[in-house]
C-alpha positions as CSV (number, residue, x, y, z in Angstrom):
1,S,78.9,-2.1,-2.9
2,K,75.3,-2.4,-1.9
3,K,73.3,-5.4,-2.7
4,I,69.9,-4.9,-4.3
5,A,67.2,-7.0,-2.6
6,S,65.0,-9.1,-4.7
7,A,61.3,-8.7,-4.6
8,D,60.9,-11.9,-2.6
9,E,63.3,-10.6,0.1
10,V,61.5,-7.3,0.3
11,K,58.1,-9.1,0.7
12,A,59.6,-11.4,3.4
13,R,60.9,-8.4,5.5
14,Q,57.6,-6.5,5.4
15,E,55.0,-7.0,8.0
16,A,51.4,-7.6,7.1
17,P,49.5,-4.4,7.4
18,K,47.5,-4.2,10.6
19,A,43.8,-3.9,10.2
20,T,42.4,-0.7,11.6
21,V,38.9,-1.0,13.0
22,S,36.8,2.0,13.5
23,A,33.2,2.3,14.8
24,I,30.6,2.8,12.1
25,K,28.7,6.0,12.6
26,A,25.0,5.4,12.9
27,E,23.2,7.3,10.2
28,A,20.5,9.7,11.3
29,Q,17.0,8.4,10.7
30,I,16.1,9.9,7.3
31,Y,12.6,9.5,5.8
32,D,13.0,7.6,2.6
33,P,9.7,7.0,0.8
34,W,11.2,4.3,-1.3
35,A,12.5,2.3,1.6
36,T,9.4,2.5,3.8
37,Q,6.5,0.1,3.4
38,P,3.3,1.8,2.2
39,A,0.4,1.9,4.6
40,V,-2.1,-0.9,4.0
41,V,-5.3,0.6,2.6
42,Q,-8.4,-1.4,3.2
43,S,-10.5,-1.6,0.1
44,F,-14.0,-3.0,-0.1
45,D,-16.0,-4.1,-3.0
46,A,-19.7,-3.2,-3.7
47,W,-20.8,-6.1,-1.5
48,H,-18.8,-5.2,1.7
49,C,-17.9,-2.2,3.8
50,K,-16.0,-1.8,7.1
51,H,-19.1,-2.8,9.0
52,G,-19.6,-6.1,7.1
53,D,-21.9,-7.3,4.3
54,R,-24.0,-4.7,2.6
55,I,-27.7,-4.8,2.2
56,V,-29.3,-4.8,-1.3
57,R,-31.6,-1.9,-1.9
58,D,-33.7,-2.3,-5.0
59,G,-37.1,-1.3,-6.2
60,E,-39.0,1.2,-8.3
61,K,-39.8,4.8,-7.6
62,N,-41.5,7.3,-9.9
63,G,-41.5,4.7,-12.7
64,R,-37.8,4.2,-12.6
65,A,-35.9,1.1,-11.2
66,Y,-33.2,1.6,-8.7
67,Y,-30.5,-0.7,-7.3
68,G,-27.9,-0.1,-4.6
69,M,-25.8,-1.7,-1.8
70,S,-26.1,0.1,1.5
71,C,-24.3,-0.3,4.9
72,I,-25.9,-2.4,7.6
73,K,-25.6,0.5,10.1
74,T,-28.6,2.7,10.4
75,L,-28.5,6.4,9.3
76,N,-29.2,7.4,12.9
77,S,-26.1,5.6,14.3
78,G,-23.9,8.2,12.6
79,E,-21.6,5.4,11.3
80,Q,-23.4,4.5,8.1
81,C,-21.2,4.2,5.0
82,E,-22.3,5.8,1.7
83,T,-24.6,3.7,-0.4
84,N,-23.2,2.4,-3.7
85,W,-25.8,3.1,-6.3
86,F,-26.0,1.3,-9.7
87,V,-27.5,2.4,-13.0
88,L,-28.7,0.4,-15.9
89,N,-26.4,0.4,-18.9
90,A,-27.4,0.0,-22.6
91,E,-27.3,-3.8,-22.3
92,G,-29.7,-3.8,-19.3
93,A,-27.1,-4.7,-16.7
94,W,-26.6,-2.8,-13.4
95,V,-23.2,-1.0,-13.4
96,P,-21.8,1.2,-10.6
97,K,-22.5,4.9,-10.9
98,I,-19.4,6.9,-11.6
99,A,-20.2,9.2,-8.6
100,S,-20.2,6.2,-6.2
101,V,-16.9,4.8,-7.3
102,K,-14.1,6.3,-5.2
């Protein structure tokens, strides 16, 4: 008659499974907009541009007051940034023109 092995005897006879090691395939470079860092966008306030501090332009023309912040570069240099013009609001404070805010 055959003897039935106990669970402990079966475990003792079995060899530990050998680990199989395989090389990991390198994934192709896929553009993932969520994983890449966004480009740093330089933003400047009304007082500064990429050339440095802006110059205040204010005065009166045709009976109307004007106020703006212009680039330090001259118009003839070809590098001058756009002037940020301001308008008077109902309280009498200078606020940026909607057209000059980008």
